[in-house]
TORKOL-4160 file (C-alpha; in steps of 0.2 Angstrom, whole numbers, padded with zeros to 4 digits, m for minus):
84
<pt num="1" X="0002" Y="m0104" Z="0041"/>
<pt num="2" X="0002" Y="m0097" Z="0024"/>
<pt num="3" X="m0014" Y="m0092" Z="0014"/>
<pt num="4" X="m0021" Y="m0089" Z="m0003"/>
<pt num="5" X="m0032" Y="m0073" Z="m0003"/>
<pt num="6" X="m0042" Y="m0073" Z="m0018"/>
<pt num="7" X="m0049" Y="m0052" Z="m0023"/>
<pt num="8" X="m0060" Y="m0046" Z="m0036"/>
<pt num="9" X="m0059" Y="m0027" Z="m0038"/>
<pt num="10" X="m0071" Y="m0019" Z="m0049"/>
<pt num="11" X="m0078" Y="m0003" Z="m0055"/>
<pt num="12" X="m0092" Y="0004" Z="m0042"/>
<pt num="13" X="m0108" Y="0007" Z="m0052"/>
<pt num="14" X="m0110" Y="0022" Z="m0060"/>
<pt num="15" X="m0095" Y="0024" Z="m0064"/>
<pt num="16" X="m0089" Y="0026" Z="m0081"/>
<pt num="17" X="m0083" Y="0008" Z="m0087"/>
<pt num="18" X="m0073" Y="0011" Z="m0105"/>
<pt num="19" X="m0067" Y="m0007" Z="m0105"/>
<pt num="20" X="m0082" Y="m0015" Z="m0100"/>
<pt num="21" X="m0092" Y="m0005" Z="m0111"/>
<pt num="22" X="m0082" Y="m0011" Z="m0128"/>
<pt num="23" X="m0081" Y="m0027" Z="m0120"/>
<pt num="24" X="m0101" Y="m0028" Z="m0121"/>
<pt num="25" X="m0104" Y="m0021" Z="m0136"/>
<pt num="26" X="m0090" Y="m0031" Z="m0144"/>
<pt num="27" X="m0098" Y="m0047" Z="m0136"/>
<pt num="28" X="m0115" Y="m0041" Z="m0146"/>
<pt num="29" X="m0107" Y="m0039" Z="m0161"/>
<pt num="30" X="m0101" Y="m0056" Z="m0160"/>
<pt num="31" X="m0119" Y="m0060" Z="m0158"/>
<pt num="32" X="m0119" Y="m0062" Z="m0139"/>
<pt num="33" X="m0137" Y="m0052" Z="m0137"/>
<pt num="34" X="m0140" Y="m0057" Z="m0121"/>
<pt num="35" X="m0125" Y="m0049" Z="m0113"/>
<pt num="36" X="m0134" Y="m0035" Z="m0101"/>
<pt num="37" X="m0115" Y="m0028" Z="m0095"/>
<pt num="38" X="m0100" Y="m0029" Z="m0093"/>
<pt num="39" X="m0086" Y="m0023" Z="m0080"/>
<pt num="40" X="m0068" Y="m0025" Z="m0084"/>
<pt num="41" X="m0058" Y="m0025" Z="m0065"/>
<pt num="42" X="m0043" Y="m0034" Z="m0059"/>
<pt num="43" X="m0041" Y="m0052" Z="m0050"/>
<pt num="44" X="m0028" Y="m0053" Z="m0037"/>
<pt num="45" X="m0021" Y="m0069" Z="m0026"/>
<pt num="46" X="m0011" Y="m0064" Z="m0013"/>
<pt num="47" X="m0001" Y="m0076" Z="m0004"/>
<pt num="48" X="0000" Y="m0071" Z="0015"/>
<pt num="49" X="0007" Y="m0076" Z="0032"/>
<pt num="50" X="m0007" Y="m0078" Z="0047"/>
<pt num="51" X="m0014" Y="m0083" Z="0063"/>
<pt num="52" X="m0029" Y="m0091" Z="0054"/>
<pt num="53" X="m0041" Y="m0088" Z="0038"/>
<pt num="54" X="m0051" Y="m0072" Z="0049"/>
<pt num="55" X="m0033" Y="m0064" Z="0050"/>
<pt num="56" X="m0025" Y="m0067" Z="0035"/>
<pt num="57" X="m0045" Y="m0062" Z="0027"/>
<pt num="58" X="m0044" Y="m0044" Z="0039"/>
<pt num="59" X="m0026" Y="m0043" Z="0033"/>
<pt num="60" X="m0028" Y="m0040" Z="0015"/>
<pt num="61" X="m0049" Y="m0030" Z="0019"/>
<pt num="62" X="m0033" Y="m0019" Z="0026"/>
<pt num="63" X="m0024" Y="m0017" Z="0011"/>
<pt num="64" X="m0038" Y="m0017" Z="0000"/>
<pt num="65" X="m0045" Y="m0001" Z="0010"/>
<pt num="66" X="m0027" Y="0007" Z="0010"/>
<pt num="67" X="m0020" Y="0003" Z="m0005"/>
<pt num="68" X="m0024" Y="m0009" Z="m0019"/>
<pt num="69" X="m0043" Y="m0003" Z="m0021"/>
<pt num="70" X="m0048" Y="0016" Z="m0025"/>
<pt num="71" X="m0062" Y="0020" Z="m0013"/>
<pt num="72" X="m0069" Y="0034" Z="m0023"/>
<pt num="73" X="m0072" Y="0024" Z="m0039"/>
<pt num="74" X="m0068" Y="0004" Z="m0032"/>
<pt num="75" X="m0078" Y="m0010" Z="m0024"/>
<pt num="76" X="m0067" Y="m0027" Z="m0019"/>
<pt num="77" X="m0073" Y="m0041" Z="m0013"/>
<pt num="78" X="m0064" Y="m0056" Z="m0004"/>
<pt num="79" X="m0069" Y="m0070" Z="m0012"/>
<pt num="80" X="m0059" Y="m0084" Z="m0006"/>
<pt num="81" X="m0045" Y="m0087" Z="0008"/>
<pt num="82" X="m0039" Y="m0104" Z="0008"/>
<pt num="83" X="m0022" Y="m0112" Z="0017"/>
<pt num="84" X="m0007" Y="m0116" Z="0006"/>
């Protein structure tokens, strides 16, 4: 089966995020004072073949662990796994 897996990769808490800081300050200057913090990361949509949704999730987790996310500076979340 073919699956689409959505992954969010964000800077780890405590890691300098200059893009997020710039966006936060820009939103404040536009009148959105309620915004506490913005973190700028990446969103990936990966289409992969697998026997099940669990197998697709495990494969994408391995991809993130080995290549897609820097384990020193980034965290990732597998947001969804959908059959396509």
